[in-house]
N, C-alpha and C positions, 0 to 999 in steps of 0.2 A: 252538189252530187250526193246522192243518197248512200250512206254507208251501210254495210250489212256484214254479218258474220258468215263465214263459209268455211268448209274444209275442201281439200283437194286431194283426190286420189291420183297418184302419178302412174300412168301407163303409157299413154301416147305422148307425143311431143307438144301437142296443142294444149294451151291453158284453158280449161273449161271448168272453172270452180263451180261446185254444187252448193246451193244454199242449204244450210243446216239450221233448223229451228232449235233454239235453246230449250232445254227441258225445265228451266226455271231461272229466276234471278232473285236473290235474296241477300240482304246485308243485315240480318237481324242480330240482336244482341242476346247473349245467353242470360237466362233468368236465374242462373245459379246464385247461391248466396254470395254476396259481394262484401269484402272487407277492405279497409284502407290498404291501398297497394302502392308499393314504392320499390326502388332498386334495392338489391341486397348489398352490393358493393360496387365501387368504381375505381378506375385508375386513369389518371390523365396521361395521354400519349401524344406528344407533339407530332403533327403530320398524319394522324390516323386516317386510314381509308378502310379497305376491306379487311375483314377478320375471318379466319378459318379455324374450326375446332378440330383438334387432333382426335383420332379414333379412340384414344384412351380416355377422352373426356376430362383429362386433368390439365391440359395445356392448350393455349390458343396462340395463333400467330397473326400479327397485325401488320399490314402494309403501311409504310410510313414515308412514302414519296421518294426517299433515297435509300430504301432498304426495308428492313422489317424488325419487329421485336417479338420475343416470345414471352408469354405471360402464364404464370401458374394460376389456374382457375379451380384447383381442386377444392379450395374453400371459397365458394362464391361470395362470401361476405368479406373476403380479404384477398382480392386478386393482387398478385405480386410479380414485379418485373423479374424475369429470369435472365434475359440476354438481349442485347441490341446489336444488329448488324447493319450499320448505316454506311453509305459510301461503297456500295457493291460495285466491283470493278469487272470489266471485260478482260480478255487475255492480253490486250495491248495497254492495259492500265487506265483506260478511260472509264469514268464513272457513269453508272446508270441513274437516271433521275426520272421523276414522274411515275413512280411505282404505285399503282392503284390496286393491284390485285395480287393474289398468291394462292397456292393450293397445296395442302399436305396430303400425302398418301403413304401409308406405312411409315417407314423411317426416312422418307425423302420429302423435300419441300421445293417447289418451283417458285421462283421470284422473277416475273417478267416485266418488261418495260421498254420504252416509256409508254404510258397510256395515251399520250397525245404526241403529235409530231414535235420533237424537240431536237433541233440540229446539234446541240451541244451534248446530247446524251448518247451513251452507248445503246445499241438496239439489240435485244435478244433476251435470254433468260439465264439465270444462275440456278444451278442445282445444288441443294444443300443436304447434308446428312443431319437429321434431327433425332438420331437415336438417343442423344443427350440434349434435351430441350434447353438446358442451361448453357450449352456450348455447341451451337450449330457450326458445322464445318462445310465450307464450300468445296464441292467435288468437281464441278465442271462449269464451263461457260459455253453457251451456244449463241453465236451471233446470227442476226437476221438482216434482211434488206428492207424491213418494215417495222413499224412500231407495233406494240401488242397491248391492246386495251384489256383483254380478259383471257382467262385460260381455264382449263380443267385438267385433272390428273387422276388417272385410275388405271389399275392393272398394268403398270409399267409403261403406259402411253400418255404422252402429254398432248393436249389439244389446245391449239392457239388460234386466236383471231388474227387473220392476215390483214391487220388494220393498215389502211393507206394504199394497199395494192389495188389495181384497177378492178379486179373481180371480187375483192373482199372474201377470200376463201377461208375455209376451215383447213388448218394445217395440222397433221398428225405426226408425232415424233416418238420413236422408241428410245427408251433410256437403258436398254440392256447393258449391263456392266458399266453403268454410269457413263456411257459413251453415246450421247444423243445422235440419232440418225433419222432423217425424214423418211416416213413411210408412204405418205400420199397426201393429196389435197382434194377438196371438193368445194364448188361454189354453185350457186343457182344459175349464174351466167354460163358456166361450163355445161351445166345440166341442160339448159334450154337457152339458146342464143337470143331469143326474143326479149329476155330480161335486159339485154343491153339497150333496149329502146326506152327503158325507164330511167329516171334521174338517179344518179349515184346517191343522193341524199336519202332516197327511199329504200335502198337495198344495202345498207351497212350491216355487216355481221357484228353485232354488239357483244355477244357472249356465247358460251357453249356449256352444255351439260350432257354427260354421257352415262347411260345406264344399260347394262346387259347388251352392249354392242349397238345401242341405238342412241344417236345424237339428237339433241333438241337445240335448234339453231334459231335464235331470234334475229331475223333480218329486217328489223325496224318496220317500215310501212309495207314491206313485202311479205310480212307474216312470219310465223314460226314454222320452220321446216323440220319434219321428222324423218331422219335419214339413218338407214342401216349402215353402220361403219364397222361391223364385225370383221370385214375384210377391208382394212384401211386403203388397200390398193385399188379397191373397186366398190366405192360407196353406192348405195341404192336408195332412191327416194321412196318413202312410204306414203307421206301425205303432207299437207300444209294447212295451217289454220291462221285466220287473220281477219282483217276488216276490208281489204281491197282485193279485187281481181287484177290480173295482169293487164287486162284491157283498160280498167279504170286508171291504173297507175300510168299507163302509156299516154293517156289523154291529158295528164297534167302538164302544163307549161313548166319551164324551169322555176319561175317565181312561185307558182302554185305548189310545186313539189317541195320547195324549201319551206314554205309556210306550213304545209301539211305535215312535214317531218317534225315540226316543232309542237304542233297541237294534236289532240285526238282527232280521228281514229288512227289506227296503226300503232306505231311507237312500241313495237315489241322489243323490250329491253332485256328481260331475263326470263328464262323458262326452266322449270324443274318439275320432274314427275314425282309422285309419291313413291314410297318404297316398293309397292307392288307393281308399279308401272301402269296404273290404271287411271290416275288423275294427273292432269298436267296444269300447273299454275303458270300463267304468263303475266308478268308484271309489265306495266306500260308507263314509260317515263314521258310525261308531257306537261306543258305549262299553258297558262293564258298568255296572250301576247298582244301588243300593239305594234304598229310599224307599217312599212310598205305593204299594200294589198289589204289593209284592214280598215281603211278610211278613218283612221284615228280611233276606231272603236275597239274595245277589248274583245278578243275572240279566244276560243279554246278553253282550256281548263286543265286540272290535274288528271293524270292517268290513274286508273285503278288496276285491279287484278282480275283476269279471266280464269275460270276453272273449266277445264275440258275433260270429257270422258274419252280416254284413249285406250280403253280395254281392247278395242279393235283399232290398231294403229293405222290401218288403211282407210278407216272411215270414222274419224273423230266426231263427236257431237258436243255442243256446248252445254255445260251444267249451269253456270251462274256467273255473275259479275259482282265483284266487291268494289264498292265506291270508295274513292279517296276521301279523307276527312275534309270538311269544309274549312275555308280560311278567308280572311278579309281581303287577301291579295295573293293570287296564285301566279303572278308573274315572277320572274327571277329576282325581282327587287322586293318581294314580300315574303311572308311565311308560306312558301310553296309547300304543298303537301302531296305531291305526286308519289306514286309507288316507286321504290327503288329495288333493292334485292330482297329475296324471300327464301324460305326454307320450309320443307315439309318433312315431318317425322310423325309416324303413326297417323292419328286423325287430327293433327294440329298443323296449322299453317302459320308460320311466323313471318311477319312483314315489317319492313322499315318504310317510313313515309317522310324522310327529311325532317322539316320542322313539325310535321304531323306526328312525330314520335314513332312508337312501335306498337304493334298489335299482335294478338294471338287469336286465331279463329278455330273453332271446332268445325271440321269438314267431314265428320262421320257421315253426314248426309250432304254430299257435295252440291246438290241442287239448292240447298238451304244452309249456307254457311252461317254460323253464329259467332259473333265476336265475344270472346271470353274476357279479354282485358285490353285496355288501351291506356298507355302511359305517354305523356308528352310534357316537355318543358322547353318551349321554343325560345325563351330568353337565354337558355344555357346550352341546348343540344340541337343537333341537326343530324338525324340518323341515316347512315349509309347502308347498314345491313342489320338483319336479325337472324340468329341461328340458334338451333337447339344445342344445348350442352349435354344435359341428361334429361331425357323425356320424363315429364312429371315432376322434375326437381328444379331445373334452372335453364334459362336461355340467355344469350348475350346480344348486345347491340353495340355497334361502333358509331361514335359521333365524330363528325368532322368540324373543322373550324371555318366559319364564314364570318365576315365582318364588314365594316365600312369600305375596305379596299375592294370588296366585291359588290358594292352597292347594296349590301344586305341591311336590313332594318336594325340589327344588333349583332354583337359578336357572340359566337358560340365557342364551346370548349371541346377540343379533340380528345377522345379517350374511349375507354371500354367500360360498358355498363353490364352488370350481371343482374338478372331479374328472376323472381320466383316463377316457375312454370305452373301457374295455377290461375283459376278464375279470380277476379278481384276488381275493385274500383278505386281509382286514384282519388285521394282526398283533395278537395278544392282544386280541380284541374284547371289549367289556364284556358282562357276562352280564345280560341284561334280566330273566331269570327270577329271578335272585338278588336283584335290586333294588339300591337305592343302597348305597354302602359304609357300614359301621357308623360311627356317630359316634365320633370319637376320644376317649379319656379320658386324663387325666393324674393322677398320684398324687404326693404328697409324703411324705417319711419321717416328718414330724411329725403331720400330720392328713390325713384323707382329702380328696381334691379332687373337686368336683362334675364331672359330665360337661361337657366343653368344648363350646363352640359349634361346630356343624358347619361345615366349610369347604366353600364352594360353588365355589371356584376350583381347578381341577385343578393338580397339580404342574407344574413347568416341563417343557416338552417337550424331547426330545433335539434335537441340532443338525440332524437331518434333517427337522424339522417344516417345513411349507410357509411361505413368506413371508406375513406378515399385515400389512395396513395398516388404518388406522382412520379413519372419518369423524369429523371433529372436533366436530361439533355434539353437545351433550349431550341426553339424554332430557328431555322436558318432562313435566309432570304434568297430570292433568286427569281426565276421566271418559269416555273414548272407547272403552274396551275392555270386551268381555264375555267375555273368555277366548279359548280356542283356537278358530279357525274360526268358522263360522256355526252349524253344526248347524241348528236351526230356532229358536233362542232369539229372534232379532230378529223373526221373522215372527209369533210369538205373544205377544211381550212385552205388547202392548197389550191382550190378552184374557186375561192371567193364565196363559199356557200352561205352560212348563216350568220355572218358577222353582225348583221343589223339586229338580230334577235338574241343570239347566244353570247354576245359580249357581256361578261359578268361585271366588268369594271365600268364605273360611270364615265371615266375619261377614255375608255378604250384601251388602257394599258394593261399589262399583265404583271402580276407579282405573286410570289408564294405567300402562304399564310404566315 
């Protein structure tokens, strides 16, 4: 089936996507003077997932599977642990696990979970007072009948993904007086019943971002929906951008839909507009795969980032596409380099690419994005997010831990990295296409020696390496992880969805990092 980019203006109930030609596609690299580029500072954080920067630019909050930590980033060369809040409990005393996301707004922080269906975990979110970053205080707990993969928090309203619910709705909750109260819900199925004829795996609401009363909702293969939520009780659709029409998605068989949900196109994973609300970045999480329906051949590949012109939100047009870094193996058993989370501040796009590292692109000419810097270290890091701290000074990236338990090629270290927000070039960057270093071998003069166990810890860095501190708490064990990111595994686990492709563990088991 031919894939095409389109936008959709919502007026009638019939889905008639209009083809929109892109105004350009470029992934050029800045020709600015480049100097050796490296992180400013790091801090190891067991269980690290998403990170969010507080408005003051001096503190960051990092989800850690069973809660969160706060970090002082006022000196990017010396990030310092301020507080840990692990073992977040519901009102009945049960603990929340599988915390992948969080969001700060003013002096409040929302910590939702679990990100995946975990029967042993409390479901809902905790609201914290973070007026003192070194001493966060829990103010409220709000229980839900669904798990929550992602959230957004702005102007006193919390926006949640209704993960696992039949319609995958956006759920809006007011926190006036620190007393959470639901305001309204919206889903593409409620908007237009014909979407029920498409596979659930292709219409998962993965994330949410809201700006000036407009929500940007990445519904995986069903595209990114632009919805006016200025009145949470009566949301109104403005448009939709993506790779498939409703008719095309309806034609997929169940097995085809599961396969397509894992590989490009579609795969709308995260969407965020620029500060002016004129450019929309849509990150696409996808992999290469083999398995049923592939005839044993590898299909698909890593997802990149689409840039859209949304100056007219009723009629978006495509600006450009940013390709993912190349790798020797983009299955989930290799150094996969698909786009994950992004941020836009000013004319800069910050992006994370798992093993592919972090990048900053100049998007002052959005039809011709230029890469300013690219830093990666796949033997040590696997980046979940990249976010601006202070424009022109620093940005951060959070790295997660993957290892042999997830059938990964090597073990990576969870933590927070601070980078200079400037153009530059990494000295002696790792070659992603060449793959991991060969396993070392040792020989003896008397008898042959078997291949030595591969070393997953890199050699000692030179004295110019950034200062690194460590959160003292050790990793816990359990069954909270389903591997990197969400993909759509959690959404379809209950109906036998993508087990054959999304099982991260070589033996099909599940274990925490």
